[in-house]
MIDRENSE-406800 format. One record per residue (C-alpha): residue number from 1; y, x, z. Coordinates in nm, 2 decimals. Layout:
MIDRENSE-406800
<tordo paba="NUM" yy="Y" xx="X" zz="Z"/>
...
This chain:
MIDRENSE-406800
<tordo paba="1" yy="3.32" xx="-2.58" zz="2.07"/>
<tordo paba="2" yy="3.52" xx="-2.34" zz="1.84"/>
<tordo paba="3" yy="3.41" xx="-2.25" zz="1.57"/>
<tordo paba="4" yy="3.45" xx="-1.93" zz="1.35"/>
<tordo paba="5" yy="3.69" xx="-1.94" zz="1.02"/>
<tordo paba="6" yy="3.48" xx="-1.71" zz="0.80"/>
<tordo paba="7" yy="3.65" xx="-1.59" zz="0.50"/>
<tordo paba="8" yy="3.45" xx="-1.32" zz="0.40"/>
<tordo paba="9" yy="3.04" xx="-1.24" zz="0.35"/>
<tordo paba="10" yy="3.03" xx="-0.85" zz="0.36"/>
<tordo paba="11" yy="2.69" xx="-0.69" zz="0.23"/>
<tordo paba="12" yy="2.55" xx="-0.40" zz="0.38"/>
<tordo paba="13" yy="2.24" xx="-0.16" zz="0.37"/>
<tordo paba="14" yy="2.08" xx="0.01" zz="0.67"/>
<tordo paba="15" yy="2.08" xx="0.35" zz="0.46"/>
<tordo paba="16" yy="1.71" xx="0.41" zz="0.56"/>
<tordo paba="17" yy="1.47" xx="0.56" zz="0.34"/>
<tordo paba="18" yy="1.36" xx="0.34" zz="0.01"/>
<tordo paba="19" yy="1.00" xx="0.16" zz="0.09"/>
<tordo paba="20" yy="1.01" xx="0.25" zz="0.48"/>
<tordo paba="21" yy="0.94" xx="-0.04" zz="0.72"/>
<tordo paba="22" yy="1.22" xx="-0.15" zz="0.98"/>
<tordo paba="23" yy="1.39" xx="-0.46" zz="1.06"/>
<tordo paba="24" yy="1.64" xx="-0.62" zz="1.30"/>
<tordo paba="25" yy="1.50" xx="-0.48" zz="1.63"/>
<tordo paba="26" yy="1.48" xx="-0.15" zz="1.49"/>
<tordo paba="27" yy="1.87" xx="-0.15" zz="1.42"/>
<tordo paba="28" yy="1.91" xx="-0.31" zz="1.73"/>
<tordo paba="29" yy="1.81" xx="-0.07" zz="1.92"/>
<tordo paba="30" yy="2.01" xx="0.17" zz="1.67"/>
<tordo paba="31" yy="2.29" xx="-0.03" zz="1.79"/>
<tordo paba="32" yy="2.24" xx="-0.11" zz="2.11"/>
<tordo paba="33" yy="2.07" xx="0.24" zz="2.26"/>
<tordo paba="34" yy="2.23" xx="0.42" zz="2.01"/>
<tordo paba="35" yy="2.64" xx="0.32" zz="1.97"/>
<tordo paba="36" yy="2.65" xx="0.13" zz="2.28"/>
<tordo paba="37" yy="2.71" xx="-0.21" zz="2.14"/>
<tordo paba="38" yy="2.62" xx="-0.52" zz="2.30"/>
<tordo paba="39" yy="2.36" xx="-0.65" zz="2.04"/>
<tordo paba="40" yy="2.24" xx="-0.57" zz="1.65"/>
<tordo paba="41" yy="2.62" xx="-0.58" zz="1.47"/>
<tordo paba="42" yy="2.45" xx="-0.80" zz="1.18"/>
<tordo paba="43" yy="2.39" xx="-1.15" zz="1.17"/>
<tordo paba="44" yy="2.13" xx="-1.12" zz="0.89"/>
<tordo paba="45" yy="1.86" xx="-0.85" zz="0.80"/>
<tordo paba="46" yy="1.71" xx="-0.90" zz="0.52"/>
<tordo paba="47" yy="1.32" xx="-0.69" zz="0.51"/>
<tordo paba="48" yy="1.14" xx="-0.50" zz="0.22"/>
<tordo paba="49" yy="0.93" xx="-0.86" zz="0.17"/>
<tordo paba="50" yy="1.25" xx="-1.00" zz="0.14"/>
<tordo paba="51" yy="1.18" xx="-1.17" zz="0.48"/>
<tordo paba="52" yy="1.58" xx="-1.27" zz="0.64"/>
<tordo paba="53" yy="1.55" xx="-1.20" zz="1.00"/>
<tordo paba="54" yy="1.87" xx="-1.31" zz="1.22"/>
<tordo paba="55" yy="2.07" xx="-1.08" zz="1.41"/>
<tordo paba="56" yy="2.38" xx="-1.22" zz="1.60"/>
<tordo paba="57" yy="2.46" xx="-1.59" zz="1.58"/>
<tordo paba="58" yy="2.71" xx="-1.64" zz="1.35"/>
<tordo paba="59" yy="2.95" xx="-1.83" zz="1.60"/>
<tordo paba="60" yy="2.98" xx="-1.45" zz="1.77"/>
<tordo paba="61" yy="3.18" xx="-1.21" zz="1.61"/>
<tordo paba="62" yy="2.97" xx="-0.91" zz="1.43"/>
<tordo paba="63" yy="3.03" xx="-0.54" zz="1.49"/>
<tordo paba="64" yy="2.97" xx="-0.37" zz="1.10"/>
<tordo paba="65" yy="3.27" xx="-0.37" zz="0.96"/>
<tordo paba="66" yy="3.65" xx="-0.22" zz="1.14"/>
<tordo paba="67" yy="3.88" xx="-0.51" zz="1.12"/>
<tordo paba="68" yy="3.68" xx="-0.75" zz="0.91"/>
<tordo paba="69" yy="3.47" xx="-0.87" zz="1.22"/>
<tordo paba="70" yy="3.64" xx="-1.15" zz="1.35"/>
<tordo paba="71" yy="3.64" xx="-1.37" zz="1.02"/>
<tordo paba="72" yy="3.31" xx="-1.22" zz="0.84"/>
<tordo paba="73" yy="2.96" xx="-1.24" zz="0.82"/>
<tordo paba="74" yy="2.77" xx="-0.95" zz="0.80"/>
<tordo paba="75" yy="2.40" xx="-0.91" zz="0.59"/>
<tordo paba="76" yy="2.21" xx="-0.60" zz="0.60"/>
<tordo paba="77" yy="1.99" xx="-0.47" zz="0.34"/>
<tordo paba="78" yy="1.69" xx="-0.24" zz="0.43"/>
<tordo paba="79" yy="1.73" xx="0.07" zz="0.26"/>
<tordo paba="80" yy="2.02" xx="0.23" zz="0.07"/>
<tordo paba="81" yy="1.97" xx="0.56" zz="0.18"/>
<tordo paba="82" yy="2.14" xx="0.89" zz="-0.01"/>
<tordo paba="83" yy="2.34" xx="0.61" zz="-0.16"/>
<tordo paba="84" yy="2.09" xx="0.47" zz="-0.35"/>
<tordo paba="85" yy="2.03" xx="0.10" zz="-0.43"/>
<tordo paba="86" yy="1.69" xx="0.05" zz="-0.33"/>
<tordo paba="87" yy="1.73" xx="-0.32" zz="-0.25"/>
<tordo paba="88" yy="1.34" xx="-0.44" zz="-0.41"/>
<tordo paba="89" yy="1.30" xx="-0.76" zz="-0.60"/>
<tordo paba="90" yy="1.20" xx="-0.97" zz="-0.29"/>
<tordo paba="91" yy="1.54" xx="-0.81" zz="-0.12"/>
<tordo paba="92" yy="1.74" xx="-0.89" zz="-0.44"/>
<tordo paba="93" yy="1.60" xx="-1.25" zz="-0.43"/>
<tordo paba="94" yy="1.62" xx="-1.32" zz="-0.09"/>
<tordo paba="95" yy="2.02" xx="-1.22" zz="-0.04"/>
<tordo paba="96" yy="2.09" xx="-1.40" zz="-0.37"/>
<tordo paba="97" yy="1.94" xx="-1.72" zz="-0.18"/>
<tordo paba="98" yy="2.08" xx="-1.67" zz="0.17"/>
<tordo paba="99" yy="2.48" xx="-1.57" zz="-0.03"/>
<tordo paba="100" yy="2.41" xx="-1.93" zz="-0.20"/>
<tordo paba="101" yy="2.33" xx="-2.05" zz="0.13"/>
<tordo paba="102" yy="2.59" xx="-1.89" zz="0.36"/>
<tordo paba="103" yy="2.83" xx="-1.99" zz="0.05"/>
<tordo paba="104" yy="2.76" xx="-2.38" zz="0.11"/>
<tordo paba="105" yy="2.80" xx="-2.37" zz="0.45"/>
<tordo paba="106" yy="3.16" xx="-2.11" zz="0.39"/>
<tordo paba="107" yy="3.29" xx="-2.25" zz="0.07"/>
<tordo paba="108" yy="3.57" xx="-2.02" zz="0.11"/>
<tordo paba="109" yy="3.41" xx="-1.79" zz="0.22"/>
<tordo paba="110" yy="3.44" xx="-1.43" zz="-0.06"/>
<tordo paba="111" yy="3.14" xx="-1.19" zz="-0.09"/>
<tordo paba="112" yy="3.18" xx="-0.79" zz="-0.07"/>
<tordo paba="113" yy="3.04" xx="-0.48" zz="-0.02"/>
<tordo paba="114" yy="3.13" xx="-0.23" zz="0.32"/>
<tordo paba="115" yy="3.25" xx="0.01" zz="0.04"/>
<tordo paba="116" yy="3.57" xx="-0.26" zz="-0.03"/>
<tordo paba="117" yy="3.66" xx="-0.18" zz="0.37"/>
<tordo paba="118" yy="3.54" xx="0.18" zz="0.43"/>
<tordo paba="119" yy="3.49" xx="0.53" zz="0.30"/>
<tordo paba="120" yy="3.13" xx="0.45" zz="0.28"/>
<tordo paba="121" yy="2.91" xx="0.42" zz="-0.04"/>
<tordo paba="122" yy="2.71" xx="0.11" zz="0.15"/>
<tordo paba="123" yy="2.52" xx="-0.11" zz="0.04"/>
<tordo paba="124" yy="2.51" xx="0.15" zz="-0.28"/>
<tordo paba="125" yy="2.61" xx="-0.16" zz="-0.56"/>
<tordo paba="126" yy="2.90" xx="-0.36" zz="-0.61"/>
<tordo paba="127" yy="2.86" xx="-0.67" zz="-0.44"/>
<tordo paba="128" yy="3.18" xx="-0.85" zz="-0.53"/>
<tordo paba="129" yy="3.06" xx="-0.79" zz="-0.88"/>
<tordo paba="130" yy="2.73" xx="-0.89" zz="-0.88"/>
<tordo paba="131" yy="2.75" xx="-1.20" zz="-0.69"/>
<tordo paba="132" yy="3.15" xx="-1.35" zz="-0.82"/>
<tordo paba="133" yy="2.96" xx="-1.63" zz="-0.94"/>
<tordo paba="134" yy="2.88" xx="-1.77" zz="-0.61"/>
């Protein structure tokens, strides 16, 4: 059994309106039906109430960040439309806990925002600065 060498954890937003409920199944539909992908592109999705839903298994290469998928984990929070950081306090807390947990599992992984690898503003905050203590 081959274990992926995870060197990056990349944070995304779903680019959906603030306070409007969406979940991993909604994103799976967008990615599979609309984009023609095999599955949801992210490994984890953080809902408005802080619930963490699993997407792709971590051992499966994601589809969330061009040229970075092979060695990364993708985490997406619901919200972030119009280039605004709309994370709820529950999402902020859940993201911090999830990142701590994933860093324990992958100690050499560095934390990044999607915007470090793309012209997009996603996740609409400076993930590297906010989480460089982990």
